[in-house]
Residue frames relative to the residue before (quaternion, step in Angstrom):
aa qw qx qy qz dx dy dz
M 1.0000 0.0000 0.0000 0.0000 0.00 0.00 0.00
A 0.3367 -0.7806 0.5028 0.1567 3.56 -0.77 1.10
C 0.3971 -0.6713 0.5557 0.2880 3.63 -1.04 0.54
R 0.1269 -0.7777 0.6136 0.0507 3.60 -1.03 0.74
R 0.2456 -0.7434 0.6073 0.1348 3.57 -1.25 0.74
R 0.1241 0.7908 -0.5956 0.0668 3.48 -0.95 0.74
I 0.2978 -0.7064 0.6005 0.2275 3.54 -1.27 0.40
S 0.3829 -0.7304 0.5252 0.2098 3.49 -0.91 1.16
R 0.4219 -0.7450 0.4727 0.2084 3.43 -0.76 1.12
R 0.6351 0.5363 -0.2984 0.4691 3.55 1.24 -0.54
S 0.8445 0.2047 -0.1177 0.4806 3.52 0.70 -0.84
G 0.4380 -0.7247 0.4466 0.2890 3.57 1.31 -0.04
L 0.4930 0.6395 -0.4443 0.3881 3.65 1.21 0.59
L 0.4043 -0.6586 0.5770 0.2644 3.41 -1.15 0.65
L 0.0739 -0.8342 0.5460 -0.0208 3.58 -0.73 1.03
L 0.2086 -0.7368 0.6221 0.1633 3.53 -1.00 0.82
Q 0.0645 -0.8549 0.5148 -0.0023 3.55 -0.70 0.93
R 0.0040 -0.7661 0.6411 -0.0468 3.56 -0.84 1.12
S 0.8254 -0.0701 0.0107 0.5601 3.43 -0.59 1.21
K 0.7702 -0.3007 0.2251 0.5154 3.70 -0.69 -1.06
T 0.5387 0.6099 -0.3741 0.4449 3.55 1.37 0.07
I 0.0377 -0.8119 0.5823 -0.0199 3.59 -0.80 1.08
A 0.1515 -0.7756 0.6084 0.0729 3.54 -0.78 1.01
T 0.2813 -0.7461 0.5830 0.1561 3.59 -0.77 0.96
I 0.2856 -0.7502 0.5790 0.1426 3.60 -0.84 1.11
G 0.6960 -0.4261 0.3293 0.4749 3.67 0.70 -0.95
P 0.6581 -0.4997 0.3625 0.4311 3.58 -1.29 0.02
V 0.2183 -0.7699 0.5890 0.1127 3.55 -1.16 0.71
D 0.5180 0.5761 -0.4941 0.3945 3.63 0.36 1.29
G 0.8040 0.2218 -0.1881 0.5186 3.60 -1.19 0.65
L 0.8148 -0.2221 0.2534 0.4718 3.38 -1.50 -0.72
A 0.6334 0.5262 -0.3335 0.4590 3.57 0.97 -0.93
G 0.6440 0.5593 -0.3183 0.4136 3.52 1.02 -0.72
S 0.5803 0.5419 -0.3589 0.4907 3.62 1.11 -0.67
A 0.7005 0.4466 -0.2956 0.4717 3.61 0.68 -1.02
T 0.6486 0.5111 -0.3394 0.4504 3.66 0.94 -0.63
L 0.6045 0.5403 -0.3383 0.4777 3.53 1.10 -0.77
L 0.6209 0.5498 -0.3014 0.4704 3.56 1.02 -0.94
L 0.6693 0.4771 -0.2543 0.5097 3.57 0.78 -1.17
G 0.6736 0.4975 -0.3075 0.4518 3.65 0.84 -0.84
A 0.6391 0.5122 -0.3093 0.4832 3.57 1.06 -0.78
L 0.6483 0.5066 -0.3106 0.4761 3.52 0.91 -0.80
A 0.6458 0.5071 -0.3145 0.4763 3.60 0.97 -0.82
I 0.6760 0.4909 -0.3024 0.4590 3.51 0.93 -0.88
G 0.6114 0.5336 -0.3294 0.4827 3.61 1.10 -0.82
A 0.6353 0.5253 -0.3228 0.4649 3.67 0.93 -0.81
L 0.6618 0.5241 -0.2696 0.4633 3.45 0.97 -1.00
A 0.6515 0.5030 -0.3130 0.4740 3.56 1.01 -0.86
V 0.6715 0.4685 -0.2824 0.4999 3.68 0.97 -0.83
L 0.7862 0.3347 -0.1971 0.4807 3.67 0.75 -0.88
G 0.4846 -0.6507 0.4580 0.3633 3.56 1.11 -0.39
C 0.5947 -0.5878 0.4053 0.3695 3.68 -1.08 0.20
G 0.3881 -0.6979 0.5008 0.3341 3.48 1.17 -0.44
G 0.5863 0.5758 -0.4128 0.3927 3.55 -1.16 -0.46
G 0.5997 0.5462 -0.4349 0.3909 3.48 -1.26 -0.25
E 0.4341 -0.7109 0.4931 0.2512 3.59 -1.02 0.68
P 0.3812 -0.7433 0.5028 0.2222 3.57 -0.78 1.04
F 0.7467 0.3644 -0.2439 0.5002 3.65 1.11 -0.12
S 0.3558 -0.6918 0.5871 0.2238 3.44 -1.29 0.61
F 0.2327 -0.8109 0.5321 0.0722 3.54 -0.71 1.18
V 0.1800 -0.7759 0.5928 0.1190 3.55 -1.18 0.50
P 0.4286 -0.7156 0.4923 0.2488 3.56 -0.51 1.19
V 0.0417 -0.7956 0.6034 0.0354 3.67 -0.98 0.79
T 0.0513 -0.7691 0.6352 0.0485 3.50 -1.15 0.63
G 0.0906 0.8262 -0.5520 0.0668 3.60 -1.14 0.37
K 0.3775 -0.6645 0.6069 0.2181 3.48 -1.46 -0.28
I 0.0233 -0.7690 0.6387 -0.0078 3.52 -1.02 0.79
T 0.0921 0.7767 -0.6140 0.1061 3.63 -0.68 1.11
Y 0.6216 -0.4731 0.4259 0.4565 3.57 -1.41 -0.13
T 0.6845 -0.5067 0.3205 0.4146 3.57 -1.15 0.43
D 0.6597 0.4811 -0.2930 0.4975 3.66 1.21 -0.60
G 0.5906 -0.6147 0.3658 0.3735 3.66 1.20 0.05
S 0.5310 0.5918 -0.4359 0.4217 3.61 1.23 0.10
L 0.5720 -0.6533 0.4074 0.2828 3.43 -1.28 0.56
I 0.4647 -0.6565 0.4945 0.3295 3.62 -1.01 0.62
P 0.3327 -0.7576 0.5241 0.2014 3.62 -0.69 0.96
G 0.3804 0.7023 -0.5446 0.2559 3.50 -1.23 0.68
D 0.5358 -0.6460 0.4400 0.3193 3.53 -1.07 0.50
Q 0.7372 0.0059 -0.0108 0.6756 3.55 1.47 -0.57
I 0.0852 -0.7628 0.6401 0.0326 3.57 -0.90 1.05
V 0.1693 -0.8137 0.5541 0.0474 3.48 -0.60 1.18
V 0.1405 -0.7510 0.6418 0.0652 3.53 -1.05 0.97
R 0.0781 -0.7896 0.6078 0.0315 3.66 -1.01 0.80
F 0.1890 -0.7319 0.6411 0.1323 3.52 -0.97 0.74
V 0.0782 -0.7875 0.6101 -0.0397 3.66 -0.56 1.34
A 0.4070 -0.7358 0.4921 0.2254 3.53 -0.65 1.15
T 0.4083 -0.6917 0.5308 0.2704 3.60 -0.98 0.86
E 0.7883 0.1140 -0.1309 0.5903 3.62 1.07 -0.21
A 0.5721 -0.6383 0.3950 0.3306 3.57 -0.90 0.86
K 0.2415 -0.7471 0.6063 0.1265 3.52 -1.01 0.96
T 0.0691 0.8050 -0.5851 0.0695 3.57 -0.48 1.23
A 0.0627 -0.7014 0.7081 0.0519 3.42 -1.57 0.46
G 0.8006 -0.1134 0.0373 0.5872 3.56 -0.13 1.39
K 0.8076 -0.1527 0.1954 0.5351 3.60 -0.68 -1.16
D 0.6612 0.5459 -0.3322 0.3931 3.57 1.15 -0.60
V 0.1685 -0.7630 0.6197 0.0741 3.54 -1.12 0.79
A 0.3120 -0.7257 0.5640 0.2406 3.64 -0.74 0.88
G 0.3723 -0.7340 0.5347 0.1917 3.56 -0.89 1.11
S 0.6524 -0.4338 0.4235 0.4547 3.49 -1.49 -0.17
A 0.3727 -0.6943 0.5755 0.2187 3.54 -1.35 0.37
T 0.1634 -0.7851 0.5904 0.0913 3.51 -1.13 0.76
G 0.0092 -0.7827 0.6222 0.0114 3.53 -1.21 0.60
Y 0.3573 -0.7143 0.5690 0.1960 3.54 -1.29 0.11
L 0.3913 -0.7027 0.5443 0.2383 3.59 -0.92 1.00
E 0.3967 -0.6146 0.6161 0.2922 3.60 -1.22 0.46
P 0.4167 -0.7397 0.4678 0.2458 3.56 -0.47 1.23
K 0.6622 0.5791 -0.2976 0.3709 3.57 1.06 -0.81
D 0.8247 0.1018 -0.0474 0.5543 3.61 1.26 -0.64
G 0.5272 -0.6820 0.3784 0.3373 3.59 1.32 0.09
T 0.5123 0.6359 -0.4411 0.3723 3.55 1.21 0.12
F 0.1432 -0.7102 0.6640 0.1849 3.55 -1.45 0.17
P 0.3975 -0.7643 0.4666 0.2001 3.56 -0.75 1.15
G 0.7831 -0.1769 0.1158 0.5849 3.56 1.32 0.00
V 0.3034 -0.7107 0.5977 0.2135 3.59 -1.33 0.06
T 0.3116 -0.7524 0.5638 0.1377 3.49 -1.32 0.56
T 0.1567 -0.7737 0.6078 0.0857 3.63 -0.71 1.10
H 0.8223 0.1003 0.0207 0.5597 3.58 0.74 -1.22
T 0.7691 0.0722 -0.0172 0.6348 3.61 0.85 -1.05
Y 0.7415 -0.4786 0.2783 0.3791 3.46 -1.26 0.52
L 0.8612 -0.0698 -0.0145 0.5033 3.65 -0.58 1.15
D 0.2753 0.7693 -0.5211 0.2468 3.51 1.12 0.76
G 0.4821 -0.6876 0.4208 0.3431 3.64 1.08 -0.42
V 0.5627 -0.5886 0.4578 0.3569 3.56 -1.14 -0.56
V 0.5489 -0.5603 0.5045 0.3609 3.54 -1.38 0.32
P 0.5534 -0.6291 0.4091 0.3614 3.60 -0.77 0.85
G 0.4246 0.6672 -0.5139 0.3324 3.64 -0.96 0.92
R 0.6171 -0.5348 0.4262 0.3892 3.51 -1.41 -0.11
Y 0.0291 -0.8150 0.5787 0.0023 3.61 -1.01 0.90
K 0.3474 -0.6475 0.6286 0.2547 3.47 -1.28 0.59
V 0.2305 -0.7754 0.5764 0.1161 3.66 -0.95 0.84
T 0.0786 -0.7833 0.6156 0.0360 3.51 -0.72 1.07
V 0.1655 -0.7759 0.6081 0.0275 3.56 -1.27 0.66
F 0.1344 0.7585 -0.6327 0.0791 3.60 -0.95 0.76
A 0.2634 -0.7473 0.5917 0.1488 3.56 -1.28 0.61
V 0.1057 -0.7538 0.6434 0.0816 3.58 -1.21 0.57
K 0.2428 -0.7173 0.6331 0.1606 3.52 -1.48 0.39
N 0.4118 -0.6908 0.5120 0.3017 3.52 -1.02 0.62
G 0.1252 -0.8040 0.5813 0.0030 3.52 -0.93 1.11
P 0.6919 -0.4403 0.3374 0.4620 3.62 -1.20 -0.02
Q 0.7461 0.3468 -0.2133 0.5268 3.61 1.11 -0.58
G 0.7511 -0.3224 0.2171 0.5336 3.68 1.14 0.36
Q 0.6884 -0.4457 0.3437 0.4575 3.42 -1.25 -0.44
V 0.0792 -0.7746 0.6269 0.0284 3.58 -1.08 0.81
P 0.5783 -0.5966 0.4484 0.3295 3.56 -1.13 0.99
T 0.1861 -0.7353 0.6327 0.1561 3.56 -1.22 0.50
A 0.5237 -0.5899 0.5228 0.3231 3.52 -1.45 0.18
A 0.3291 0.7785 -0.4938 0.2044 3.67 1.07 0.37
V 0.7596 0.2526 -0.1255 0.5861 3.55 1.24 -0.61
P 0.5036 -0.6801 0.4288 0.3160 3.56 -0.69 0.95
Q 0.6343 -0.5788 0.3506 0.3737 3.67 -1.01 0.67
R 0.6731 0.5187 -0.3664 0.3790 3.59 0.85 -0.75
Y 0.6270 0.5448 -0.3285 0.4495 3.66 1.21 -0.31
Q 0.6035 0.6225 -0.2701 0.4188 3.52 1.45 -0.39
N 0.7594 0.3393 -0.1455 0.5357 3.51 1.36 -0.51
A 0.5279 -0.6584 0.4489 0.2938 3.56 -0.80 0.94
A 0.6455 0.5406 -0.3227 0.4323 3.59 0.98 -0.67
T 0.7960 0.3072 -0.1364 0.5034 3.60 1.13 -0.80
T 0.5498 0.6437 -0.4267 0.3183 3.60 1.02 -0.24
P 0.3546 -0.7556 0.4995 0.2319 3.56 -0.85 0.80
L 0.4887 0.6489 -0.3976 0.4267 3.57 1.46 -0.07
E 0.1821 0.7756 -0.5840 0.1556 3.48 -0.70 1.22
V 0.0096 -0.8179 0.5753 -0.0005 3.61 -0.91 0.93
E 0.3552 -0.6804 0.6006 0.2237 3.52 -1.31 0.37
V 0.1340 -0.7719 0.6160 0.0817 3.66 -0.66 0.98
T 0.0453 -0.7583 0.6503 0.0077 3.56 -0.98 0.98
R 0.6841 -0.5109 0.3335 0.3998 3.48 -1.29 0.28
S 0.7124 0.4680 -0.2529 0.4577 3.54 1.24 -0.51
Q 0.6911 0.4658 -0.2626 0.4863 3.56 1.28 -0.50
R 0.0659 -0.8244 0.5620 -0.0125 3.52 -0.77 1.15
D 0.7258 0.2894 -0.1851 0.5960 3.46 1.32 -0.66
F 0.2090 -0.7690 0.5956 0.1013 3.46 -1.13 0.76
P 0.5840 -0.5200 0.4482 0.4332 3.55 -1.27 0.55
D 0.6783 -0.4963 0.3759 0.3902 3.51 -1.30 0.54
L 0.2166 -0.7592 0.5912 0.1651 3.65 -0.81 0.91
K 0.2479 -0.8027 0.5401 0.0506 3.53 -0.98 1.00
V 0.0695 -0.7610 0.6407 0.0745 3.58 -0.98 0.76
E 0.5332 -0.6141 0.4936 0.3082 3.52 -1.24 0.57
K 0.5135 -0.6093 0.4938 0.3482 3.60 -1.13 0.68
P 0.4996 -0.6308 0.4716 0.3607 3.65 -0.95 0.40
R 0.4674 -0.7200 0.4512 0.2441 3.59 -1.06 0.81
């Protein structure tokens, strides 16, 4: 996405524009206008050399799936949360891709996608541990339930693991044991 420079006819302000984001540099009239134009030109030069920044340093793969008990029955709960936690850190310079979170549809156990950075963007390709936990709505908010055994709720102990590739978006049904 390119940066653009324009002078607002209405307010006489020098504006730097990138997509829908507009940064105001200052008034462009009289003596102050000359200094503002110089400052604006320097800012635009810096942007040209350094780039506008922004943009996502990672390429995401949308993923969908289904999680049920090993016998095929649905996990009960008002909200069932699924998280994809990378087994190795995904980095790009100083940026680190975080884990992704999604929510199971209680009626059929499917999740329509997961979110790492923006809604349902997916995950960066790689190997992930998958955690699952369920909550119920209570008078004081959401409270965890025992619907999913503890070992599936922690990335260090969950046996659920998947490999995400650029071409794989759907996974075989993931299964968790019923609590004892």
